[in-house]
C-alpha positions in Angstrom: -42.1 44.4 -54.2 -40.6 41.2 -55.4 -38.5 42.8 -58.4 -37.0 45.1 -55.7 -36.3 42.9 -53.1 -34.6 40.8 -55.6 -32.7 43.8 -57.0 -31.6 44.7 -53.5 -30.5 41.3 -52.4 -28.7 40.6 -55.7 -26.8 43.7 -55.3 -25.7 42.1 -51.4 -24.9 38.9 -53.2 -22.4 40.7 -55.4 -21.1 42.5 -52.8 -20.2 39.2 -50.9 -22.4 40.0 -48.5 -23.6 36.6 -48.0 -20.4 35.4 -45.6 -21.0 39.0 -43.1 -24.5 37.7 -42.7 -23.3 34.3 -41.9 -20.7 36.0 -39.3 -23.7 38.5 -38.1 -26.7 36.0 -37.7 -25.0 32.8 -36.8 -24.6 32.3 -33.6 -28.4 33.1 -32.6 -29.1 31.3 -35.8 -27.2 28.3 -35.0 -29.0 28.3 -31.4 -32.5 28.5 -32.9 -31.4 25.7 -35.2 -30.5 23.5 -32.3 -33.4 24.3 -30.6 -35.6 23.0 -33.6 -34.3 19.0 -32.5 -33.9 18.2 -36.1 -34.2 14.2 -36.5 -31.8 12.7 -39.5 -34.8 12.1 -41.5 -36.4 15.4 -41.6 -37.8 17.4 -44.6 -37.0 21.1 -44.6 -37.6 24.5 -46.3 -35.1 27.4 -45.5 -37.3 30.4 -46.6 -35.3 33.7 -47.3 -32.2 31.2 -47.2 -29.7 34.0 -48.2 -26.5 32.6 -49.2 -27.3 29.3 -47.7 -25.6 29.4 -44.5 -28.6 28.0 -42.4 -29.2 25.5 -45.1 -26.0 24.0 -44.5 -26.6 24.1 -40.6 -29.6 22.2 -40.7 -28.1 19.8 -43.5 -25.8 19.0 -41.2 -28.3 17.4 -38.3 -30.9 16.1 -41.7 -28.2 14.2 -42.6 -30.7 11.2 -44.0 -33.0 14.3 -45.3 -33.4 16.9 -47.3 -33.4 20.7 -47.1 -34.5 23.2 -49.5 -33.4 26.4 -49.5 -35.6 29.6 -51.1 -35.1 33.1 -51.8 -36.4 35.6 -54.2 -32.9 36.6 -55.0 -31.0 34.6 -57.8 -27.9 35.8 -57.4 -28.3 34.6 -53.4 -29.5 31.2 -54.8 -26.3 30.9 -57.1 -24.0 31.8 -54.3 -26.0 29.6 -51.9 -25.6 26.8 -54.6 -22.0 27.1 -55.0 -21.4 27.5 -51.4 -23.1 24.1 -50.7 -21.7 22.0 -53.3 -20.1 19.6 -50.6 -24.0 19.2 -49.1 -25.7 16.7 -51.2 -28.4 16.8 -49.2 -29.2 20.4 -49.9 -30.9 21.9 -53.0 -32.2 26.0 -53.4 -34.8 27.8 -55.9 -35.8 31.4 -56.8 -39.1 31.5 -55.1 -41.1 34.3 -53.1 -42.4 33.3 -49.8 -45.7 34.2 -50.7 -46.3 31.6 -53.8 -44.5 28.6 -52.6 -43.8 26.2 -55.4 -45.0 23.2 -53.0 -47.3 20.8 -52.6 -49.6 20.5 -49.5 -47.7 18.8 -46.6 -44.1 18.4 -48.5 -41.9 19.7 -44.9 -41.5 18.4 -41.4 -39.9 21.9 -40.6 -39.4 25.5 -42.0 -37.1 28.0 -40.5 -37.0 31.5 -41.6 -33.8 33.6 -40.4 -34.3 37.4 -40.6 -36.5 36.9 -43.6 -39.9 37.6 -42.6 -40.2 41.4 -42.1 -39.2 42.1 -45.5 -42.4 40.3 -47.2 -44.7 42.5 -48.6 -47.7 40.0 -47.3 -46.0 38.5 -44.1 -49.6 36.8 -43.6 -49.4 35.5 -47.2 -46.2 34.0 -46.3 -46.6 32.4 -43.2 -50.2 30.5 -44.5 -48.1 29.4 -46.8 -45.6 27.9 -45.0 -48.2 26.4 -43.1 -49.9 25.0 -46.4 -46.7 23.3 -47.3 -45.7 21.8 -43.6 -46.8 18.2 -43.0 -49.1 17.4 -39.8 -47.1 18.1 -37.0 -44.3 20.1 -38.5 -42.8 22.6 -37.3 -42.0 26.2 -38.3 -39.3 28.5 -36.3 -38.8 32.2 -37.3 -35.8 34.0 -36.1 -36.2 38.5 -36.4 -33.7 41.0 -35.0 -35.9 44.0 -36.5 -39.5 43.9 -34.0 -40.8 46.5 -31.7 -39.3 45.9 -28.5 -36.1 46.1 -30.0 -35.6 49.8 -30.0 -32.3 50.2 -31.0 -33.1 48.0 -34.2 -35.7 50.4 -35.3 -32.6 52.5 -36.9 -32.5 50.2 -39.5 -35.8 51.3 -41.1 -34.4 54.4 -42.5 -31.0 52.5 -43.9 -32.6 49.8 -46.1 -33.3 50.6 -49.2 -36.2 48.2 -49.4 -39.4 48.6 -47.4 -40.1 46.6 -44.0 -42.5 45.8 -41.7 -42.1 46.8 -38.0 -43.8 44.3 -35.7 -44.3 43.8 -32.2 -44.4 40.1 -30.3 -48.0 39.9 -30.1 -48.0 41.1 -33.6 -46.1 37.6 -34.7 -47.6 35.6 -32.6 -51.4 36.6 -34.1 -49.7 35.7 -37.7 -49.0 32.1 -36.5 -52.5 32.1 -35.1 -54.4 33.4 -38.2 -52.3 31.2 -40.1 -53.3 27.9 -38.2 -50.4 27.4 -36.0 -50.6 25.5 -32.5 -48.5 25.5 -29.3 -47.0 28.9 -30.3 -43.9 30.0 -28.7 -41.7 33.1 -28.2 -38.8 33.6 -26.7 -35.4 35.8 -26.5 -31.9 34.4 -27.7 -28.5 36.0 -26.7 -25.4 36.3 -29.2 -22.5 35.8 -26.6 -19.6 37.2 -29.3 -17.9 40.0 -27.4 -18.9 43.6 -28.7 -15.2 45.4 -30.0 -14.1 47.8 -27.3 -13.2 49.9 -30.4 -17.1 49.6 -32.1 -17.4 53.0 -33.8 -20.4 51.7 -35.5 -21.7 49.8 -38.9 -25.2 48.3 -38.0 -25.6 50.4 -35.6 -24.7 54.4 -35.1 -23.2 53.8 -31.8 -21.8 51.1 -29.3 -24.5 51.6 -26.9 -26.9 50.8 -29.6 -25.2 47.8 -30.4 -25.3 47.2 -26.3 -28.9 47.9 -26.2 -30.0 45.5 -29.1 -27.7 42.7 -27.8 -29.5 42.8 -24.4 -32.9 43.2 -26.0 -32.2 39.7 -27.8 -33.3 38.0 -31.2 -36.5 37.2 -31.2 -37.5 33.3 -32.1 -41.5 32.4 -32.7 -42.2 28.6 -33.5 -45.7 27.3 -34.0 -46.8 23.9 -34.7 -49.1 22.4 -37.8 -52.1 19.7 -36.0 -51.6 16.3 -36.3 
């Protein structure tokens, strides 16, 4: 599964999709990052960092800390390193979320944008994220593809890799089983206007795009016991 994901996301990186991912996910992702209230000395793990746009956004808050981005795609990590040269408080590693190459309690925060549902074993990934977080640490995950957002279900047949379609309650249960406390879920909404002449892209029709926007992106957060 890791090899399949790596191959597909390497193709995305070579096709220059990093910039389009930032444009598509940025308005909601940056809302989530702002809600995290990251302190200046934070040590943050960006899980499934892709081209590193969220890593750089987080680095703007953790100005006296460090942000580490991981991704299964070595090409995405190459793009992230090149794009983040001006951010000395960032670093990147090729790694699987199910087998994080970090010690226990290494980070104060973890963030995941549109990556959890790609993992073969989401439960193991969330448990690993819990392991590497410091007592009192915070994990925030954002997903567009989830059961209650019906318009996004059409993506499953178009993606070249398998994904997990989970409900809000499923995600909350994953956080509970991994040991997180104070679990919260909420919807975030992209304020960017939908073009009047939208004729398809991520969605088959403008109506589907509108339905997706009404559902919003799912943000789930949990804390590690102090």
